[in-house]
C-alpha positions as CSV (number, residue, x, y, z in Angstrom):
1,X,-3.9,26.3,-1.1
2,X,-3.9,22.9,-3.0
3,X,0.3,22.3,-2.3
4,X,-0.8,23.9,1.9
5,X,-3.1,20.8,1.7
6,X,-0.5,18.3,0.0
7,X,2.2,19.6,2.7
8,X,-0.4,19.2,5.8
9,X,-1.1,15.7,4.8
10,X,2.6,14.3,4.6
11,X,3.7,16.7,7.7
12,X,0.7,14.3,10.3
13,X,1.4,11.3,8.0
14,X,4.7,11.7,8.8
15,X,4.3,12.5,12.5
16,X,1.6,9.7,12.6
17,X,4.2,7.0,11.5
18,X,7.0,8.4,14.0
19,X,4.4,8.2,16.9
20,X,3.4,4.6,16.0
21,X,7.3,3.5,15.1
22,X,8.3,4.6,18.7
23,X,5.6,2.2,19.8
24,X,7.0,-0.5,18.2
25,X,3.5,-0.9,16.2
26,X,2.5,-2.7,13.3
27,X,1.0,0.4,12.1
28,X,4.6,1.4,11.3
29,X,5.3,-1.2,9.5
30,X,2.4,-0.7,7.3
31,X,2.8,2.8,6.7
32,X,6.3,2.0,5.9
33,X,5.3,-1.0,3.6
34,X,2.6,1.3,1.6
35,X,5.1,4.3,1.4
36,X,7.1,2.0,-0.8
37,X,4.1,0.0,-2.5
38,X,3.2,3.9,-3.8
39,X,6.5,4.5,-4.9
40,X,6.9,1.4,-7.0
41,X,3.4,1.9,-8.1
42,X,3.8,5.7,-9.2
43,X,4.7,5.3,-12.8
44,X,1.7,3.0,-13.4
45,X,-0.6,5.8,-11.7
46,X,0.7,8.2,-13.7
47,X,0.4,6.6,-17.0
48,X,-2.9,5.5,-16.4
49,X,-4.1,9.6,-16.5
50,X,-4.4,9.0,-20.2
51,X,-6.0,6.1,-21.0
52,X,-4.5,5.5,-23.9
53,X,-1.3,3.9,-22.2
54,X,-2.9,1.4,-19.5
55,X,-0.9,-2.1,-19.4
56,X,-3.7,-4.3,-19.7
57,X,-3.2,-6.3,-16.4
58,X,-3.4,-2.6,-14.3
59,X,-7.1,-2.7,-13.8
60,X,-7.0,-6.2,-12.5
61,X,-3.7,-5.9,-10.5
62,X,-5.3,-4.7,-6.9
63,X,-7.8,-7.7,-7.2
64,X,-4.9,-9.9,-8.3
65,X,-3.2,-8.9,-5.1
66,X,-6.1,-9.4,-3.0
67,X,-6.5,-13.0,-4.3
68,X,-3.1,-13.6,-3.6
69,X,-2.9,-12.3,-0.5
70,X,-6.2,-14.2,1.0
71,X,-4.4,-17.7,-0.7
72,X,-1.4,-17.0,1.4
73,X,-3.1,-16.6,4.4
74,X,-5.5,-18.9,3.3
75,X,-2.1,-22.0,3.5
76,X,-0.8,-20.4,6.5
77,X,-3.8,-20.9,8.2
78,X,-3.9,-24.7,6.7
79,X,-0.1,-25.6,8.0
80,X,-0.4,-23.5,11.1
81,X,-4.0,-24.9,11.7
82,X,-4.8,-26.5,15.0
83,X,-3.1,-29.9,15.8
């Protein structure tokens, strides 16, 4: 039953991405970037199943990524702001 649900989710996600890509929306690019991030982050997630081998930086990584992203958007808003 679990394999069926996983297969159904993968097919649904692939169809969502396909239709979003046809429309040329930013959603398709976001889905593609998310898939790449998951594939790159998979070793860290797998190692987190046993908490004995989790790197010290892994728990703080989401907060750091959000802070860096917001800082980058702040810089863009500053430089591209109203003139």
